[in-house]
DSSP file (Angstrom, degrees, kcal/mol; ACC not computed):
  #  RESIDUE AA STRUCTURE BP1 BP2  ACC     N-H-->O    O-->H-N    N-H-->O    O-->H-N    TCO  KAPPA ALPHA  PHI   PSI    X-CA   Y-CA   Z-CA
    1    1 A X              0   0    0      0, 0.0     2,-0.1     0, 0.0     5,-0.0   0.000 360.0 360.0 360.0 137.7    0.0    0.0    0.0
    2    2 A X    >   -     0   0    0      1,-0.1     3,-1.8     3,-0.0     4,-0.1  -0.433 360.0-123.9 -71.1 146.7    1.3    3.5   -0.9
    3    3 A X  G >  S+     0   0    0      1,-0.3     3,-1.2     2,-0.2     8,-0.2   0.637 106.0  78.4 -67.3 -10.5    2.1    5.8    2.0
    4    4 A X  G 3  S+     0   0    0      1,-0.2    -1,-0.3     7,-0.1     4,-0.1   0.746  92.0  52.4 -65.0 -22.1   -0.3    8.2    0.3
    5    5 A X  G <  S+     0   0    0     -3,-1.8     2,-0.3     2,-0.1    -1,-0.2   0.311 102.7  68.2 -97.5   7.3   -3.2    6.1    1.7
    6    6 A X  S <  S-     0   0    0     -3,-1.2     5,-0.1     1,-0.2    -4,-0.0  -0.748  99.6 -66.9-120.0 171.7   -2.0    6.2    5.3
    7    7 A X    >>  -     0   0    0     -2,-0.3     3,-1.2     1,-0.1     4,-1.0  -0.145  48.3-111.2 -59.9 154.5   -1.8    8.9    7.8
    8    8 A X  H 3> S+     0   0    0      1,-0.3     4,-1.9     2,-0.2     3,-0.4   0.829 113.7  63.6 -57.5 -38.2    0.7   11.7    7.2
    9    9 A X  H 3> S+     0   0    0      1,-0.2     4,-2.5     2,-0.2    -1,-0.3   0.864 100.3  54.8 -55.5 -37.7    3.0   10.7   10.1
   10   10 A X  H <> S+     0   0    0     -3,-1.2     4,-2.7     2,-0.2    -1,-0.2   0.880 104.4  53.0 -67.1 -37.5    3.6    7.4    8.3
   11   11 A X  H  X S+     0   0    0     -4,-1.0     4,-1.8    -3,-0.4    -1,-0.2   0.912 111.4  46.2 -62.7 -41.9    4.8    9.1    5.2
   12   12 A X  H  X S+     0   0    0     -4,-1.9     4,-1.9     2,-0.2    -2,-0.2   0.906 112.9  50.1 -66.5 -40.0    7.2   11.2    7.2
   13   13 A X  H  X S+     0   0    0     -4,-2.5     4,-1.4    -5,-0.2    -2,-0.2   0.915 108.2  52.8 -65.2 -41.6    8.4    8.0    9.0
   14   14 A X  H  < S+     0   0    0     -4,-2.7     4,-0.4     1,-0.2    -1,-0.2   0.886 108.8  50.1 -60.7 -39.1    8.9    6.2    5.7
   15   15 A X  H >< S+     0   0    0     -4,-1.8     3,-1.0     1,-0.2    -1,-0.2   0.884 108.9  52.9 -65.3 -39.1   11.1    9.0    4.4
   16   16 A X  H 3< S+     0   0    0     -4,-1.9    -1,-0.2     1,-0.2    -2,-0.2   0.772 105.7  54.5 -67.0 -26.7   13.1    8.9    7.6
   17   17 A X  T 3< S+     0   0    0     -4,-1.4     2,-0.9    -3,-0.2    -1,-0.2   0.487  87.6  79.9 -92.2  -1.5   13.8    5.2    7.3
   18   18 A X    <   +     0   0    0     -3,-1.0     2,-0.2    -4,-0.4    -1,-0.2  -0.553  64.7 171.0-102.9  68.0   15.2    5.3    3.8
   19   19 A X        -     0   0    0     -2,-0.9     2,-0.1    -3,-0.1     3,-0.1  -0.525  35.3-114.0 -78.3 141.8   18.7    6.4    4.7
   20   20 A X        -     0   0    0     -2,-0.2    -1,-0.1     1,-0.1     3,-0.1  -0.405  40.5 -95.3 -68.8 150.5   21.4    6.4    2.0
   21   21 A X        -     0   0    0      1,-0.1     2,-0.2    -2,-0.1    -1,-0.1  -0.324  42.0-101.3 -63.3 149.9   24.2    3.9    2.4
   22   22 A X        -     0   0    0     49,-0.3    -1,-0.1     1,-0.1     2,-0.0  -0.521  49.3 -99.6 -68.6 139.8   27.4    5.2    4.0
   23   23 A X        -     0   0    0     -2,-0.2     2,-0.5    -3,-0.1    -1,-0.1  -0.359  33.5-145.8 -64.9 139.9   30.0    5.8    1.3
   24   24 A X        -     0   0    0     -3,-0.1    -1,-0.1    -2,-0.0    -3,-0.0  -0.934  21.9-115.0-109.4 129.1   32.6    3.0    0.8
   25   25 A X        -     0   0    0     -2,-0.5     4,-0.1     1,-0.1    -1,-0.0  -0.219   9.4-138.5 -60.2 146.5   36.0    4.1   -0.2
   26   26 A X  S    S+     0   0    0      2,-0.1    -1,-0.1     3,-0.0     2,-0.1   0.595  77.3  96.7 -80.3  -9.9   37.3    2.9   -3.6
   27   27 A X  S    S-     0   0    0      1,-0.1   104,-0.0     3,-0.0    -2,-0.0  -0.408  93.2 -85.5 -79.7 156.8   40.7    2.2   -2.0
   28   28 A X        -     0   0    0      1,-0.1     2,-1.8    -2,-0.1    -1,-0.1  -0.351  43.0-119.3 -58.3 138.0   41.7   -1.3   -0.9
   29   29 A X        +     0   0    0     53,-0.4    55,-2.7    88,-0.1     2,-0.2  -0.495  42.7 175.1 -85.2  70.6   40.5   -1.9    2.7
   30   30 A X  E     +a   84   0A   0     -2,-1.8     2,-0.3    53,-0.2    88,-0.3  -0.561   6.2 179.5 -76.8 140.8   43.9   -2.4    4.4
   31   31 A X  E     -a   85   0A   0     53,-2.1    55,-2.8    -2,-0.2     2,-0.1  -0.983  26.1-130.2-141.1 152.4   43.6   -2.8    8.2
   32   32 A X     >  -     0   0    0     -2,-0.3     4,-2.5    53,-0.2     5,-0.2  -0.436  42.9 -99.5 -85.2 171.9   45.9   -3.4   11.2
   33   33 A X  H  > S+     0   0    0     53,-0.3     4,-2.0     1,-0.2     5,-0.2   0.934 127.5  47.6 -58.6 -45.5   45.0   -6.1   13.7
   34   34 A X  H  > S+     0   0    0      1,-0.2     4,-2.2     2,-0.2    -1,-0.2   0.869 110.2  53.3 -63.1 -37.4   43.5   -3.5   16.0
   35   35 A X  H  > S+     0   0    0      2,-0.2     4,-2.3     1,-0.2    -1,-0.2   0.890 108.0  49.1 -66.7 -39.2   41.6   -1.9   13.1
   36   36 A X  H  X S+     0   0    0     -4,-2.5     4,-2.3     2,-0.2    -2,-0.2   0.908 111.4  49.9 -67.4 -40.2   40.0   -5.3   12.1
   37   37 A X  H  X S+     0   0    0     -4,-2.0     4,-2.3    -5,-0.2    -2,-0.2   0.899 109.9  51.2 -61.9 -40.6   39.0   -5.9   15.8
   38   38 A X  H  X S+     0   0    0     -4,-2.2     4,-2.3     2,-0.2    -2,-0.2   0.907 109.7  49.4 -63.9 -42.5   37.5   -2.4   15.9
   39   39 A X  H  X S+     0   0    0     -4,-2.3     4,-2.3     1,-0.2    -2,-0.2   0.911 110.7  50.3 -63.3 -40.6   35.5   -3.1   12.7
   40   40 A X  H  X S+     0   0    0     -4,-2.3     4,-2.4     1,-0.2    -2,-0.2   0.903 110.8  49.2 -64.2 -40.3   34.2   -6.4   14.1
   41   41 A X  H  X S+     0   0    0     -4,-2.3     4,-2.2     2,-0.2    -1,-0.2   0.882 111.4  49.0 -64.9 -38.4   33.2   -4.7   17.4
   42   42 A X  H  X S+     0   0    0     -4,-2.3     4,-2.2     2,-0.2    -2,-0.2   0.867 110.3  51.8 -70.0 -35.8   31.3   -2.0   15.4
   43   43 A X  H  X S+     0   0    0     -4,-2.3     4,-2.2     2,-0.2    -2,-0.2   0.919 110.5  47.9 -64.4 -43.2   29.6   -4.6   13.3
   44   44 A X  H  X S+     0   0    0     -4,-2.4     4,-2.5     2,-0.2    -2,-0.2   0.902 111.0  50.7 -63.3 -40.4   28.5   -6.5   16.5
   45   45 A X  H  X S+     0   0    0     -4,-2.2     4,-2.4     1,-0.2    -1,-0.2   0.897 109.7  50.7 -64.1 -39.4   27.2   -3.2   18.0
   46   46 A X  H  X S+     0   0    0     -4,-2.2     4,-2.3     2,-0.2    -1,-0.2   0.904 110.1  50.4 -63.5 -41.3   25.3   -2.5   14.8
   47   47 A X  H  X S+     0   0    0     -4,-2.2     4,-2.8     2,-0.2    -2,-0.2   0.935 111.9  47.4 -61.6 -46.2   23.7   -6.0   14.9
   48   48 A X  H  X S+     0   0    0     -4,-2.5     4,-2.3     1,-0.2    -2,-0.2   0.900 112.5  48.4 -63.4 -41.7   22.7   -5.5   18.6
   49   49 A X  H  X S+     0   0    0     -4,-2.4     4,-2.2     2,-0.2    -1,-0.2   0.880 112.5  48.9 -68.2 -37.0   21.2   -2.1   17.9
   50   50 A X  H  X S+     0   0    0     -4,-2.3     4,-2.5     2,-0.2    -2,-0.2   0.925 111.3  49.3 -67.4 -43.8   19.3   -3.5   14.9
   51   51 A X  H  X S+     0   0    0     -4,-2.8     4,-0.7     1,-0.2    -2,-0.2   0.909 111.8  49.2 -62.1 -40.4   18.0   -6.4   16.9
   52   52 A X  H >< S+     0   0    0     -4,-2.3     3,-0.8     1,-0.2     4,-0.3   0.921 112.1  47.8 -65.2 -41.5   16.9   -4.1   19.7
   53   53 A X  H >< S+     0   0    0     -4,-2.2     3,-1.5     1,-0.2    -2,-0.2   0.873 106.0  59.2 -67.6 -34.9   15.1   -1.8   17.2
   54   54 A X  H 3< S+     0   0    0     -4,-2.5    -1,-0.2     1,-0.3    -2,-0.2   0.687  97.1  62.2 -67.0 -16.4   13.4   -4.8   15.6
   55   55 A X  T << S+     0   0    0     -3,-0.8    -1,-0.3    -4,-0.7     2,-0.2   0.568  75.9 111.1 -85.5  -9.1   11.8   -5.7   18.9
   56   56 A X    <   -     0   0    0     -3,-1.5     6,-0.1    -4,-0.3     7,-0.0  -0.491  61.5-148.5 -68.2 131.1    9.9   -2.4   19.0
   57   57 A X  S    S+     0   0    0     -2,-0.2     2,-0.4     4,-0.1    -1,-0.1   0.915  75.2  79.4 -71.3 -45.6    6.1   -3.1   18.6
   58   58 A X  S  > S-     0   0    0      1,-0.2     4,-2.7     2,-0.1     5,-0.2  -0.517  73.5-147.0 -69.8 121.6    5.0    0.1   16.8
   59   59 A X  H  > S+     0   0    0     -2,-0.4     4,-2.4     1,-0.2     5,-0.2   0.848  95.1  50.2 -63.8 -37.1    6.0   -0.4   13.1
   60   60 A X  H  > S+     0   0    0      2,-0.2     4,-2.2     1,-0.2    -1,-0.2   0.932 114.2  44.2 -66.4 -44.2    6.7    3.3   12.5
   61   61 A X  H  > S+     0   0    0      2,-0.2     4,-2.9     1,-0.2    -2,-0.2   0.869 111.9  54.4 -66.7 -36.5    8.9    3.6   15.6
   62   62 A X  H  X S+     0   0    0     -4,-2.7     4,-2.1     2,-0.2    -2,-0.2   0.941 109.6  47.0 -61.6 -46.6   10.6    0.3   14.7
   63   63 A X  H  X S+     0   0    0     -4,-2.4     4,-1.2     2,-0.2    -2,-0.2   0.918 113.6  48.6 -61.1 -42.8   11.4    1.7   11.2
   64   64 A X  H  X S+     0   0    0     -4,-2.2     4,-0.5     1,-0.2     3,-0.5   0.939 115.6  42.9 -63.2 -46.7   12.7    4.9   12.7
   65   65 A X  H  X S+     0   0    0     -4,-2.9     4,-0.6     1,-0.2    -1,-0.2   0.777 114.7  50.2 -72.9 -24.0   14.9    3.2   15.3
   66   66 A X  H  X S+     0   0    0     -4,-2.1     4,-2.5    -5,-0.2     5,-0.2   0.645  89.0  83.9 -86.8 -15.3   16.2    0.6   12.8
   67   67 A X  H  X S+     0   0    0     -4,-1.2     4,-2.0    -3,-0.5     5,-0.2   0.934  94.9  38.2 -58.4 -54.1   17.2    3.0   10.1
   68   68 A X  H  X S+     0   0    0     -4,-0.5     4,-2.8     1,-0.2     5,-0.2   0.939 117.7  48.9 -66.7 -46.8   20.7    3.9   11.4
   69   69 A X  H  X S+     0   0    0     -4,-0.6     4,-2.7     1,-0.2    -1,-0.2   0.880 110.8  52.1 -59.8 -37.3   21.6    0.4   12.7
   70   70 A X  H  X S+     0   0    0     -4,-2.5     4,-2.1     2,-0.2    -1,-0.2   0.921 111.0  46.7 -66.4 -42.5   20.6   -1.1    9.4
   71   71 A X  H  X S+     0   0    0     -4,-2.0     4,-2.4    -5,-0.2   -49,-0.3   0.932 114.1  47.6 -63.5 -45.0   22.8    1.3    7.5
   72   72 A X  H  X S+     0   0    0     -4,-2.8     4,-3.1     1,-0.2     5,-0.3   0.886 108.9  55.3 -63.3 -37.6   25.7    0.7    9.9
   73   73 A X  H  X S+     0   0    0     -4,-2.7     4,-1.9    -5,-0.2    -1,-0.2   0.911 109.4  46.1 -61.7 -43.7   25.1   -3.1    9.6
   74   74 A X  H  X S+     0   0    0     -4,-2.1     4,-1.8     2,-0.2    -2,-0.2   0.925 115.9  46.4 -62.1 -45.4   25.4   -2.9    5.8
   75   75 A X  H  X S+     0   0    0     -4,-2.4     4,-2.4     1,-0.2    -2,-0.2   0.968 115.8  42.0 -64.2 -55.1   28.5   -0.7    6.0
   76   76 A X  H  X S+     0   0    0     -4,-3.1     4,-2.5     1,-0.2     5,-0.3   0.827 111.0  57.0 -68.4 -31.0   30.4   -2.7    8.6
   77   77 A X  H  X S+     0   0    0     -4,-1.9     4,-2.3    -5,-0.3    -1,-0.2   0.929 111.1  43.9 -61.0 -43.4   29.5   -6.0    7.1
   78   78 A X  H  X S+     0   0    0     -4,-1.8     4,-2.2     2,-0.2    -2,-0.2   0.901 113.2  50.9 -69.0 -40.2   31.1   -4.8    3.8
   79   79 A X  H  X S+     0   0    0     -4,-2.4     4,-0.7     2,-0.2    -2,-0.2   0.900 113.4  44.5 -67.3 -39.4   34.2   -3.4    5.6
   80   80 A X  H >< S+     0   0    0     -4,-2.5     3,-0.7     2,-0.2    -1,-0.2   0.919 113.0  52.4 -67.7 -43.6   34.8   -6.6    7.5
   81   81 A X  H 3< S+     0   0    0     -4,-2.3    -2,-0.2    -5,-0.3    -1,-0.2   0.873 117.0  37.5 -61.5 -38.0   34.2   -8.7    4.4
   82   82 A X  H 3< S+     0   0    0     -4,-2.2   -53,-0.4    -5,-0.1    -1,-0.2   0.452  86.7 127.1 -95.2  -0.4   36.7   -6.7    2.4
   83   83 A X    <<  -     0   0    0     -3,-0.7     2,-0.6    -4,-0.7   -53,-0.2  -0.314  43.5-159.0 -61.6 134.5   39.3   -6.1    5.1
   84   84 A X  E     -a   30   0A   0    -55,-2.7   -53,-2.1    -2,-0.0     2,-0.3  -0.931  15.4-139.0-117.6 107.1   42.8   -7.1    4.2
   85   85 A X  E     -a   31   0A   0     -2,-0.6     2,-0.4   -55,-0.2   -53,-0.2  -0.463  16.6-154.3 -68.1 122.4   44.9   -7.7    7.4
   86   86 A X        -     0   0    0    -55,-2.8   -53,-0.3    -2,-0.3     3,-0.1  -0.817  15.1-121.3 -99.8 136.5   48.3   -6.2    7.0
   87   87 A X        -     0   0    0     -2,-0.4     3,-0.1     1,-0.1    -1,-0.0  -0.313  39.4 -89.9 -69.4 158.4   51.2   -7.6    9.0
   88   88 A X        -     0   0    0      1,-0.1    -1,-0.1     2,-0.1    10,-0.1  -0.347  60.6 -80.9 -61.6 150.4   53.1   -5.3   11.3
   89   89 A X        -     0   0    0      8,-0.2    -1,-0.1     1,-0.1     3,-0.1  -0.286  34.4-139.5 -56.9 136.4   56.1   -3.6    9.6
   90   90 A X  S    S+     0   0    0     -3,-0.1     2,-0.3     1,-0.1    -1,-0.1   0.795  79.9   4.8 -70.4 -28.3   59.1   -6.0    9.5
   91   91 A X        -     0   0    0      3,-0.2     3,-0.3     1,-0.0    -1,-0.1  -0.951  60.7-127.1-150.1 169.4   61.6   -3.2   10.3
   92   92 A X  S    S+     0   0    0     -2,-0.3    67,-0.1     1,-0.2     3,-0.1   0.047  82.0 101.4-104.9  22.2   61.7    0.5   11.2
   93   93 A X  S    S+     0   0    0      1,-0.2    50,-0.4    49,-0.1     2,-0.3   0.827  90.2  17.9 -77.1 -31.3   64.1    1.3    8.4
   94   94 A X  S    S-     0   0    0     -3,-0.3    48,-0.2    48,-0.1     2,-0.2  -0.977  90.1 -95.4-140.9 152.6   61.5    2.8    6.2
   95   95 A X        +     0   0    0     46,-2.5    45,-2.9    43,-0.4     2,-0.3  -0.474  55.0 157.7 -67.6 130.9   57.9    4.1    6.6
   96   96 A X    >   -     0   0    0     -2,-0.2     3,-2.5    43,-0.2    19,-0.3  -0.891  51.6 -59.8-144.7 173.4   55.3    1.4    5.8
   97   97 A X  T 3  S+     0   0    0     -2,-0.3    -8,-0.2     1,-0.3    19,-0.2  -0.388 127.1  22.4 -56.3 130.6   51.7    0.6    6.6
   98   98 A X  T 3  S+     0   0    0     17,-2.5    -1,-0.3     1,-0.3    18,-0.1   0.287  94.6 131.3  92.4 -11.0   51.4    0.3   10.4
   99   99 A X    <   -     0   0    0     -3,-2.5    16,-2.7    15,-0.1     2,-0.6  -0.396  54.1-138.1 -73.0 151.3   54.6    2.4   11.1
  100  100 A X  E     -B  114   0B   0     14,-0.3    60,-2.5    -3,-0.1     2,-0.4  -0.967  28.6-170.1-105.8 123.0   54.6    5.2   13.6
  101  101 A X  E     -BC 113 159B   0     12,-3.1    12,-2.3    -2,-0.6     2,-0.5  -0.931  14.7-159.6-121.9 135.9   56.5    8.1   12.0
  102  102 A X  E     +BC 112 158B   0     56,-2.8    55,-3.2    -2,-0.4    56,-1.6  -0.934  19.4 171.2-110.8 133.6   57.7   11.3   13.6
  103  103 A X  E     -BC 111 156B   0      8,-2.8     8,-2.8    -2,-0.5     2,-0.4  -0.978  24.9-134.8-140.6 155.6   58.5   14.3   11.4
  104  104 A X  E     -BC 110 155B   0     51,-2.3    51,-2.3    -2,-0.3     6,-0.2  -0.858  18.6-143.9-109.3 147.2   59.3   17.9   11.9
  105  105 A X  E >   - C   0 154B   0      4,-2.9     3,-1.9    -2,-0.4    49,-0.2  -0.620  28.7-105.9-103.7 164.4   57.8   20.7    9.9
  106  106 A X  T 3  S+     0   0    0     47,-0.8    48,-0.1     1,-0.3    -1,-0.1   0.847 118.8  59.3 -54.1 -37.1   59.4   24.0    8.7
  107  107 A X  T 3  S-     0   0    0      1,-0.1    -1,-0.3     2,-0.1     3,-0.1   0.399 122.7-102.9 -80.5   6.2   57.5   25.9   11.3
  108  108 A X  S <  S+     0   0    0     -3,-1.9    -2,-0.1     1,-0.3     2,-0.1   0.292  75.5 138.5  95.6 -11.5   59.1   23.9   14.1
  109  109 A X        -     0   0    0     -5,-0.1    -4,-2.9     1,-0.0     2,-0.5  -0.433  39.1-154.3 -68.6 141.2   56.1   21.6   14.9
  110  110 A X  E     -B  104   0B   0     -6,-0.2     2,-0.4    -2,-0.1    -6,-0.2  -0.979  16.2-176.0-116.6 128.2   57.0   18.0   15.5
  111  111 A X  E     -B  103   0B   0     -8,-2.8    -8,-2.8    -2,-0.5     2,-0.4  -0.951  13.3-160.9-129.6 147.3   54.2   15.5   14.8
  112  112 A X  E     +B  102   0B   0     -2,-0.4     2,-0.3   -10,-0.2   -10,-0.2  -0.994  17.0 168.1-128.2 128.4   53.8   11.8   15.3
  113  113 A X  E     -B  101   0B   0    -12,-2.3   -12,-3.1    -2,-0.4     2,-0.4  -0.989  29.3-136.6-138.6 147.4   51.3    9.6   13.5
  114  114 A X  E     -Bd 100 127B   0     12,-2.3    14,-2.5    -2,-0.3     2,-0.6  -0.882  26.9-129.6 -97.7 135.4   50.7    5.9   13.0
  115  115 A X  E     + d   0 128B   0    -16,-2.7   -17,-2.5    -2,-0.4    14,-0.2  -0.784  46.1 150.9 -91.1 117.3   49.7    5.0    9.4
  116  116 A X  E     - d   0 129B   0     12,-2.8    14,-2.1    -2,-0.6   -86,-0.1  -0.635  45.4 -62.1-134.3-176.0   46.6    2.8    9.5
  117  117 A X    >>  -     0   0    0     12,-0.2     4,-0.9    -2,-0.2     3,-0.5  -0.242  52.3-104.1 -70.3 164.4   43.5    1.9    7.5
  118  118 A X  G >4 S+     0   0    0    -88,-0.3     3,-0.6     1,-0.2    11,-0.1   0.872 116.9  51.4 -60.5 -41.3   40.8    4.4    6.6
  119  119 A X  G 34 S+     0   0    0      1,-0.2    -1,-0.2   -40,-0.1   -88,-0.1   0.767 113.9  43.3 -72.1 -24.1   38.3    3.3    9.2
  120  120 A X  G <4 S+     0   0    0     -3,-0.5    -1,-0.2     8,-0.1    -2,-0.2   0.509  84.6 117.9 -98.1  -5.1   40.7    3.5   12.1
  121  121 A X    <<  +     0   0    0     -4,-0.9     7,-0.2    -3,-0.6     2,-0.2  -0.417  27.6 160.9 -68.0 134.3   42.4    6.8   11.2
  122  122 A X  B > > -E  127   0B   0      5,-0.8     3,-1.7    -2,-0.1     5,-1.7  -0.687  20.3-167.8-153.8  90.3   41.9    9.5   13.7
  123  123 A X  G > 5S+     0   0    0      1,-0.3     3,-1.3     3,-0.2     5,-0.1   0.843  89.5  57.5 -55.1 -35.8   44.4   12.4   13.4
  124  124 A X  G 3 5S+     0   0    0      1,-0.3    -1,-0.3     2,-0.1    -2,-0.0   0.792 109.6  46.3 -66.0 -24.7   43.5   13.9   16.8
  125  125 A X  G < 5S-     0   0    0     -3,-1.7    -1,-0.3     2,-0.2    -2,-0.2   0.370 128.7 -96.9 -97.3   2.4   44.4   10.5   18.4
  126  126 A X  T < 5S+     0   0    0     -3,-1.3   -12,-2.3    -4,-0.5     2,-0.4   0.748  87.4 108.8  93.4  25.8   47.7   10.2   16.4
  127  127 A X  E   < -dE 114 122B   0     -5,-1.7    -5,-0.8   -14,-0.3     2,-0.3  -0.997  41.3-170.9-134.8 142.4   46.7    8.0   13.4
  128  128 A X  E     -d  115   0B   0    -14,-2.5   -12,-2.8    -2,-0.4     2,-0.1  -0.935  31.2-100.1-128.3 153.1   46.3    8.9    9.7
  129  129 A X  E >   -d  116   0B   0     -2,-0.3     3,-1.7   -14,-0.2     6,-0.3  -0.382  24.9-125.6 -69.2 145.2   45.0    6.9    6.8
  130  130 A X  T 3  S+     0   0    0    -14,-2.1    -1,-0.1     1,-0.3   -13,-0.1   0.671 111.7  55.6 -65.9 -14.6   47.4    5.2    4.5
  131  131 A X  T 3  S+     0   0    0      4,-0.1    -1,-0.3     5,-0.0   -14,-0.1   0.426  81.3 113.6 -95.7  -0.6   45.7    7.1    1.6
  132  132 A X  S <> S-     0   0    0     -3,-1.7     4,-2.6     1,-0.1     5,-0.2  -0.382  80.1-115.3 -68.0 150.8   46.1   10.5    3.1
  133  133 A X  H  > S+     0   0    0      1,-0.2     4,-1.9     2,-0.2     5,-0.2   0.882 115.0  49.2 -54.8 -41.6   48.5   12.8    1.2
  134  134 A X  H  > S+     0   0    0      2,-0.2     4,-1.8     1,-0.2    -1,-0.2   0.938 111.9  47.7 -66.4 -46.8   51.0   12.9    4.0
  135  135 A X  H  > S+     0   0    0     -6,-0.3     4,-1.7     1,-0.2    -2,-0.2   0.907 109.8  53.2 -60.7 -42.9   51.1    9.1    4.4
  136  136 A X  H  < S+     0   0    0     -4,-2.6    -1,-0.2     1,-0.2    -2,-0.2   0.915 110.8  46.8 -60.1 -42.1   51.5    8.6    0.7
  137  137 A X  H  < S+     0   0    0     -4,-1.9    -1,-0.2    -5,-0.2    -2,-0.2   0.823 112.1  50.9 -69.4 -30.1   54.5   10.9    0.5
  138  138 A X  H >< S+     0   0    0     -4,-1.8     3,-2.5    -5,-0.2   -43,-0.4   0.752  80.0 114.5 -82.9 -22.8   56.1    9.3    3.6
  139  139 A X  T 3< S+     0   0    0     -4,-1.7   -43,-0.2     1,-0.3     3,-0.1  -0.221  88.0   8.9 -51.8 129.4   55.9    5.6    2.4
  140  140 A X  T 3  S+     0   0    0    -45,-2.9    -1,-0.3     1,-0.3     2,-0.1   0.330  97.9 130.7  85.6  -7.4   59.3    4.2    1.8
  141  141 A X    <   -     0   0    0     -3,-2.5   -46,-2.5   -47,-0.1    -1,-0.3  -0.447  43.1-149.2 -81.5 154.5   61.1    7.2    3.4
  142  142 A X    >   -     0   0    0    -48,-0.2     3,-2.3    -2,-0.1    14,-0.3  -0.671  39.0 -66.7-115.7 170.2   63.8    6.7    6.0
  143  143 A X  T 3  S+     0   0    0    -50,-0.4    14,-0.2     1,-0.3    -1,-0.1  -0.363 124.4  26.8 -58.2 131.2   65.0    8.8    8.9
  144  144 A X  T 3  S+     0   0    0     12,-3.3    -1,-0.3     1,-0.4    13,-0.1   0.145  90.2 128.9  98.0 -17.5   66.5   12.1    7.6
  145  145 A X    <   -     0   0    0     -3,-2.3    11,-2.6    11,-0.1     2,-0.4  -0.400  46.2-148.9 -69.5 149.0   64.5   12.0    4.4
  146  146 A X  E     -F  155   0B   0      9,-0.2     2,-0.3    -3,-0.1     9,-0.2  -0.962  13.9-175.7-122.7 136.7   62.6   15.2    3.5
  147  147 A X  E     -F  154   0B   0      7,-2.4     7,-2.8    -2,-0.4     2,-0.5  -0.923  23.0-124.8-126.7 156.4   59.3   15.4    1.5
  148  148 A X  E     -F  153   0B   0     -2,-0.3     2,-0.6     5,-0.2     5,-0.2  -0.883  20.3-176.2-103.0 126.6   57.3   18.4    0.3
  149  149 A X  E >  S-F  152   0B   0      3,-3.2     3,-2.2    -2,-0.5     2,-0.4  -0.941  70.2 -51.1-119.9 105.9   53.7   18.8    1.3
  150  150 A X  T 3  S-     0   0    0     -2,-0.6    -2,-0.0     1,-0.3     0, 0.0  -0.540 122.5 -23.8  63.3-121.3   52.4   21.9   -0.4
  151  151 A X  T 3  S+     0   0    0     -2,-0.4     2,-0.4    -3,-0.1    -1,-0.3   0.213 122.7  90.4-104.9  14.4   54.9   24.5    0.4
  152  152 A X  E <   - F   0 149B   0     -3,-2.2    -3,-3.2   -46,-0.0     2,-0.4  -0.865  66.3-136.8-113.0 144.5   56.2   22.9    3.6
  153  153 A X  E     - F   0 148B   0     -2,-0.4   -47,-0.8    -5,-0.2     2,-0.5  -0.806  13.4-161.0 -94.4 139.6   59.0   20.5    4.1
  154  154 A X  E     -CF 105 147B   0     -7,-2.8    -7,-2.4    -2,-0.4     2,-0.5  -0.988   3.9-160.2-117.5 127.4   58.6   17.5    6.4
  155  155 A X  E     -CF 104 146B   0    -51,-2.3   -51,-2.3    -2,-0.5     2,-0.4  -0.938  18.6-129.1-110.5 125.2   61.7   15.8    7.7
  156  156 A X  E     +C  103   0B   0    -11,-2.6   -12,-3.3    -2,-0.5   -53,-0.3  -0.571  33.0 169.2 -71.5 122.8   61.4   12.2    9.0
  157  157 A X  E     +     0   0B   0    -55,-3.2     2,-0.3    -2,-0.4   -54,-0.2   0.622  61.0   8.2-110.8 -19.3   63.0   12.1   12.4
  158  158 A X  E     -C  102   0B   0    -56,-1.6   -56,-2.8   -16,-0.1     2,-0.4  -0.980  52.3-167.3-161.2 149.8   61.9    8.7   13.8
  159  159 A X  E      C  101   0B   0     -2,-0.3   -58,-0.2   -58,-0.2   -67,-0.1  -0.997 360.0 360.0-138.3 133.1   60.2    5.5   12.6
  160  160 A X              0   0    0    -60,-2.5   -59,-0.2    -2,-0.4    -1,-0.1   0.317 360.0 360.0-143.2 360.0   58.9    2.8   14.9
């Protein structure tokens, strides 16, 4: 039955429950061990939230409460399915996926970031995605190497 034949509240509710999928990156889904565990935990949380929403008796409220968990369930299912677990870097001689790299900028700032997968990247917490411009420039560099980011030089000072 079309929502045109039901009360107006139901039409609004139907519109609220048709959330677009979360965008999935076109890049390979590389993950660290911690990143894979975090994705699995988020998938489990989405399942639990969806199951809880599915138990709501009122159909309009059920649809409203299930919309976000259903979208998250689709997203995290796909991210776990496509995850490629990367081993820890074999050495600290060069920057690689999973490395923690410290670099100094022209303006005197010293920054340290761990290079991780897209879903676990959080610059405020000290991690950047392997597809970020800075990470891409740093891959393969050794201590003492300099790269240009825009009009700034970054010098690698430590790798672990």
